C-alpha positions as CSV (number, residue, x, y, z in Angstrom):
1,M,71.2,-89.1,54.5
2,A,67.9,-88.1,55.3
3,T,67.6,-91.5,57.3
4,E,70.9,-91.3,59.2
5,Q,69.7,-87.4,60.2
6,S,66.4,-88.8,61.8
7,T,68.1,-91.6,63.4
8,A,70.6,-89.3,65.0
9,V,67.8,-86.7,66.1
10,P,64.8,-88.3,68.3
11,N,61.5,-87.8,66.8
12,E,60.4,-86.2,70.1
13,L,63.0,-83.6,70.1
14,S,62.9,-82.8,66.1
15,F,62.3,-79.2,64.9
16,D,58.6,-80.6,64.0
17,T,57.8,-81.5,67.4
18,F,58.9,-77.8,68.5
19,R,56.9,-76.4,65.7
20,Q,54.1,-78.2,66.6
21,A,54.5,-77.3,70.6
22,L,54.5,-73.6,69.2
23,A,51.1,-74.2,67.5
24,E,50.1,-75.5,70.9
25,F,51.4,-72.6,72.6
26,I,49.5,-70.2,70.4
27,G,46.5,-72.2,70.3
28,V,46.0,-72.3,74.2
29,M,47.2,-68.6,74.7
30,L,44.2,-67.5,72.4
31,F,41.8,-70.2,73.8
32,V,42.7,-68.9,77.7
33,F,42.4,-65.1,76.6
34,I,39.2,-65.6,75.0
35,G,37.4,-68.2,77.4
36,A,38.9,-66.5,80.6
37,G,37.9,-63.3,78.9
38,S,34.7,-64.2,78.4
39,V,34.3,-65.0,82.4
40,V,35.5,-61.7,83.3
41,I,33.2,-59.8,80.8
42,A,30.3,-61.8,81.8
43,K,31.0,-61.1,85.4
44,A,31.5,-57.3,84.9
45,Y,28.3,-57.3,83.0
46,Y,25.8,-59.3,85.2
47,A,27.2,-57.9,88.3
48,Q,25.2,-54.8,87.5
49,Y,22.2,-56.9,87.8
50,D,22.3,-59.6,90.1
51,G,25.6,-60.2,91.9
52,Q,24.3,-61.7,94.9
53,S,22.6,-64.9,93.5
54,P,24.6,-68.2,94.4
55,V,23.8,-69.9,90.8
56,P,25.4,-68.1,88.1
57,D,22.6,-66.3,85.7
58,P,21.3,-68.2,82.6
59,L,22.7,-65.8,80.2
60,F,26.0,-65.8,82.1
61,V,26.4,-69.6,81.6
62,T,25.3,-69.4,78.0
63,A,27.9,-66.7,77.3
64,V,30.8,-68.3,78.8
65,A,29.8,-71.6,77.2
66,L,29.4,-70.4,73.8
67,A,32.9,-68.2,73.8
68,H,34.6,-71.6,75.3
69,G,33.0,-73.8,73.0
70,L,33.4,-71.5,70.0
71,A,37.0,-70.8,70.6
72,I,38.2,-74.4,71.3
73,A,36.6,-75.2,67.9
74,T,38.4,-72.6,66.0
75,M,41.6,-72.9,67.9
76,V,41.4,-77.2,67.0
77,A,40.4,-76.5,63.5
78,A,43.6,-74.0,63.2
79,T,46.1,-76.5,64.8
80,A,44.6,-79.7,63.5
81,N,47.0,-79.9,60.8
82,I,50.0,-78.9,62.7
83,S,49.7,-80.2,66.2
84,G,46.8,-82.6,65.9
85,G,44.9,-79.8,67.7
86,H,45.3,-81.1,71.3
87,I,45.0,-77.5,73.3
88,N,44.6,-79.3,76.7
89,P,47.5,-81.3,78.5
90,A,44.3,-83.6,79.3
91,V,44.1,-84.5,75.7
92,S,47.9,-84.9,75.0
93,F,47.9,-87.0,78.3
94,A,45.3,-89.5,77.3
95,Q,47.3,-89.7,73.8
96,M,50.1,-90.9,75.5
97,L,48.6,-93.5,77.7
98,A,46.7,-94.8,74.8
99,G,50.4,-95.2,72.8
100,K,49.7,-92.3,70.4
101,M,52.4,-90.1,71.5
102,S,56.0,-90.6,73.1
103,F,56.2,-89.7,77.2
104,P,59.1,-86.7,76.0
105,K,57.0,-85.5,73.3
106,T,54.0,-85.4,75.9
107,V,56.0,-83.2,78.1
108,V,57.0,-80.6,75.5
109,Y,53.4,-80.4,74.4
110,I,52.3,-79.8,78.1
111,A,55.0,-77.2,78.7
112,A,54.2,-75.4,75.7
113,Q,50.1,-75.6,76.5
114,L,50.9,-74.4,80.2
115,G,53.1,-71.7,78.8
116,G,50.6,-70.6,76.4
117,A,48.2,-70.2,79.0
118,V,50.0,-68.1,81.3
119,V,51.0,-65.7,78.5
120,G,47.0,-65.7,77.5
121,A,46.2,-64.9,81.3
122,L,49.0,-61.9,81.3
123,L,47.6,-60.7,78.0
124,L,44.3,-60.7,79.7
125,K,45.6,-58.9,82.9
126,A,47.2,-56.2,80.5
127,V,43.9,-55.1,79.1
128,I,41.5,-55.6,81.8
129,A,41.0,-52.7,84.5
130,G,42.2,-53.9,88.1
131,P,39.1,-53.9,89.6
132,L,37.2,-55.8,87.0
133,E,39.7,-58.7,86.9
134,Q,37.8,-60.7,89.6
135,G,40.3,-63.8,89.5
136,L,41.0,-63.4,85.7
137,G,38.6,-66.1,84.9
138,A,40.3,-68.9,87.4
139,H,38.3,-71.8,88.5
140,G,36.8,-72.7,91.6
141,L,33.8,-74.7,93.1
142,G,30.9,-72.8,92.3
143,A,27.3,-73.1,94.4
144,T,28.7,-75.3,96.8
145,F,25.2,-75.8,98.0
146,L,24.8,-78.1,94.7
147,L,27.8,-80.1,96.0
148,E,27.9,-80.3,99.6
149,D,26.5,-83.5,101.5
150,Q,27.6,-85.5,98.3
151,V,31.0,-87.4,97.6
152,G,33.7,-86.1,99.7
153,D,31.4,-83.0,101.0
154,G,31.5,-80.9,98.0
155,V,35.4,-81.2,97.0
156,G,34.8,-84.7,96.0
157,A,31.8,-84.0,94.1
158,G,33.5,-81.4,92.4
159,L,36.4,-83.8,91.4
160,V,33.9,-86.3,90.0
161,V,32.3,-83.5,87.9
162,E,35.5,-82.7,86.2
163,I,36.2,-86.4,85.7
164,I,32.9,-86.8,84.0
165,L,33.2,-83.6,81.8
166,T,36.5,-84.7,80.6
167,F,35.5,-87.9,80.0
168,A,33.1,-86.7,77.8
169,L,35.5,-84.3,75.9
170,V,38.3,-86.9,75.3
171,F,35.8,-89.5,74.2
172,V,35.0,-87.3,71.5
173,V,38.3,-86.3,70.6
174,F,39.2,-89.8,70.2
175,A,36.2,-90.8,68.1
176,T,36.3,-87.7,65.7
177,A,39.9,-86.7,65.7
178,V,42.4,-89.5,66.9
179,D,40.2,-92.5,65.5
180,P,41.6,-93.3,61.5
181,R,37.7,-94.1,61.0
182,G,36.6,-90.7,62.4
183,N,35.1,-87.6,60.7
184,K,38.0,-85.7,60.9
185,T,36.1,-82.8,58.9
186,I,33.6,-82.2,61.7
187,A,36.0,-83.1,64.7
188,P,36.6,-79.7,65.5
189,L,33.0,-78.8,65.4
190,A,32.2,-81.8,67.6
191,I,34.9,-80.9,70.0
192,G,33.6,-77.5,70.3
193,F,29.9,-78.7,71.0
194,V,31.0,-81.0,73.7
195,I,32.8,-78.1,75.3
196,L,30.0,-76.1,75.0
197,I,27.5,-78.7,76.5
198,D,29.8,-79.3,79.3
199,H,30.0,-76.0,80.3
200,F,26.1,-75.9,80.5
201,V,26.2,-78.6,83.5
202,G,29.9,-77.6,84.6
203,I,30.0,-74.0,85.2
204,P,27.5,-73.7,88.4
205,L,29.5,-76.6,89.7
206,T,33.2,-76.3,89.0
207,G,33.4,-73.8,86.5
208,A,33.6,-76.6,83.9
209,S,38.1,-76.5,83.6
210,M,38.3,-80.0,81.6
211,N,41.6,-78.3,80.9
212,P,44.5,-77.9,83.3
213,A,46.0,-75.2,81.2
214,R,42.7,-73.2,81.1
215,S,42.7,-73.3,85.0
216,F,46.5,-72.8,85.5
217,G,47.3,-69.9,83.4
218,P,44.7,-67.4,85.3
219,A,45.2,-69.1,88.7
220,L,49.1,-68.3,88.5
221,V,48.7,-64.8,87.2
222,A,45.8,-63.7,89.4
223,N,47.2,-65.9,92.4
224,V,44.2,-67.9,93.1
225,W,44.7,-71.5,94.1
226,T,41.7,-72.6,95.9
227,D,40.9,-76.2,95.6
228,H,43.4,-75.8,92.3
229,W,44.2,-79.4,92.3
230,I,40.9,-80.9,91.4
231,Y,41.7,-79.1,88.1
232,W,44.5,-81.3,87.5
233,V,43.4,-84.6,88.9
234,G,39.9,-84.5,87.7
235,P,40.7,-83.7,83.9
236,L,43.8,-86.0,83.8
237,V,41.6,-89.0,85.2
238,G,38.7,-88.5,83.2
239,G,40.8,-87.8,80.2
240,G,43.2,-90.9,80.9
241,I,40.2,-92.9,81.5
242,A,38.4,-91.8,78.3
243,G,41.6,-92.6,76.1
244,L,42.1,-95.8,77.7
245,V,38.6,-97.0,77.0
246,Y,38.5,-95.7,73.5
247,E,42.0,-97.4,72.5
248,L,40.5,-100.9,74.3
249,F,37.3,-101.2,73.3
250,F,36.4,-99.0,70.1
251,M,39.9,-97.9,68.1
252,H,40.3,-101.4,66.5
253,R,36.8,-102.5,66.3
254,S,35.8,-105.1,63.4
255,E,34.2,-104.2,60.1
256,A,31.2,-106.5,60.5
257,T,27.9,-104.7,60.9
C-alpha cells in the first residue's frame, strides 16, 4: 500500500515537501526579520554620529555582517534536517540545476522562501517606528563612486559583485552541505562565515544580498525597487554557476590522493 500511495502522489507534491517548505518559510522569515532589522537599527544608531559619509561606517558593516552571518548559520542549523536548510532561492535554484531537486519542488521552495521574506519584512515594519524604517533594510547600490566607471558604469559592476559573492556562498553550500563527503557538522557555521565575509566587501557596494528573498521582502513592503533586478539576476547566475561547477568538477571526484 505504501508503494502504491507514493506512486499516486508525486514526491514534489507530497506532505513532506510542504512540511519542508514550511521550514523554509519560517527560516527565511526569521532571517529577514533579524538581518533587515539589524540594518534598520544600525542605521538609526550611526545616523546620530555620521549620517553623511558615502561609505558605511566600519562598525555599521561589522554589526550588519555579524547579524546576517549568525542568523543564517542558526537558521541553516535549525532547518537542515527538515528541508536541507536552503533559506535562499539561489541555493534552491543551484540545486535544481545540479539535478539535486525537481523543478516543481524548487518552485514550492522558492514560493515559501519569498512568502517568508514578505512576512518577515511585515513583522519588522510592525515593530519599527515609521521615521526609522529607512527602507526596512531593502538592498540598493551603495557608495556608487566605488562602482562607477567600471563594468556597466556602476549597475553592471554591482551585478558582477552579486554574482561573485553568491558564487562563494553556493560553492561553500555544495562543499559542506550537499556533497556526501562534505562535513555536515560544520556546514551551518561555514555557511554563516561565508555570509559574514561576503558582507564585509559587499555592504558598501551592493548591500551584499546573495539572496533574492532577502532583497524581495523588504523591497515589496517598503516599495523600494531601485536596481532590484540586480538582486535576482546576480544571485541566480552566481549560484547557478557555482552549483554546476561543483557538480561537474568536484562532486564525483575519485578517492585517489
